[in-house]
Steps between C-alpha positions, in 0.01 A plus 500: 500500500673183385724512811209414731571170678198269502452161673671211322276325247544146368289208379399210723497546876687831453189642342290397799744680729488807276120515515521479878773764518316764299204481738723660763510832316218728623236642269483878475212730576405747223661781700825308549509411132459861386765621745754239390427555130561874538827437685612278213400747228635810673813367676569162337460345846619137471337392826167634374548300180578186701181533706285565194639195320498253788147591606378388155695174458189300591315672218769389254483141622121497475505627141783265403299196610248573225773420246609170654355294212750611236762240589754753634662497848267694726801643684614660174152635434490662844849644449388662175194638675723650767690685228172643377411603855828688538440679171153599620634632831758705312232664282213518746340843546298507827322819393306325223255367757554125462667252733839362407355149480265609221779656294748223579260229384538625141882487520509162674276341237699663220838370611365153569330483163815625326698226673253233393496630144881493489516151646223312323587323172159579353567873522775480241221495242230678705590863549205710381269674746217267398711190563608638837137545599434141399810375678403646837119470483414186302495253790291730718238549231497128416426428865213747499332334204584147620723417203706183552880513488562171320397587146378763257220726612161496335440770235262694723757500782767631265264771380417606856865536602593673176227759557599563861868546420458672162705224339462311171351156550792325328741655753284375788515148357875520438579630851282233660687227312837642603392502863400135482848411378714725720332594827470309823166601647548336841822646642558369853742586780652241732736518795706195591268395781169621366241386251470708180291814532430803283729790580204733554399291801819605681403864539325607817136593473565847639630605156155451351354808668784716378471360149124554487552865590770529234274349234213732591729804489651384171152465353418855606826621345429323173157661486654843563762446228234383253283804567800727448576319175145564378581871469692422182208324330223634282150538642382183324802302619446623856134397488587148385776448758290636784200287402705184446768525771401751769132426542351279772279350226719490185321564172515247217645573158150475352356752746775752429466443127133598517576801719779629275340403170780269389547126463597265779832433326570872470450543875746217563758664270464837675526330839820318402659818367394702805636240741836506324512880517401490868765234567776717354381797700473293819855373464627857494311570822608195700874524419524127579670260254289416198537127551221496758195348332 
């Protein structure tokens, strides 16, 4: 798979040319995708592999743009994502019922996140699963709760993020302070004859439809995996997870405590333990790298 020749990728104007070049590769219909994937699995057909990879290069670029704020060359981020795509194509089973884009998204994110974790100075002392969740989700959650980036968060903001990411509050505070010292939050791209723009603005809008379909399919896959993972839980654990995570109107900890005859804190403890058990089970079902958060 590593012998597949892809369009040349470089920073600066070379990146603009790359984004234009990958638009020339046609997207595949579901029937074409299944046929090519079977040729690859059954006969190791290199041309089939080439078509599967090149038809998803726009997906890699779209995902890579989400990681443009980590101060790393976006060309390198895309290159790492392409490696993840090739790994996904190699392992893709068309008979599982999901599109390649759905499966590949897990691998693309995993390889990009691994690259960022290897490259960022802060990661030398931030390697636990909790710290990884903070590393890749803190800015997004701060934006949702309107927390400013130029100082410490208020105690209630720290508590909110800690609860959502199942992280100790002191680790939330520590990660936020590291970000303020290390990360550039306004990464820009600039060609020689152009004003600075964000790299995400250079992708054509026609990728958005494809990406929205991928995200919807991925959501459906995650739900399926979670429901499969529930089989390994006790009846009480299943009830809590279903009520808290799979219901259109999620129950509160207090409501479940009354229903089950236990304290609110006990419900939270059972939920945390059940989610961890479900996570381990889900990882064995997805087969994707465990770095994906």
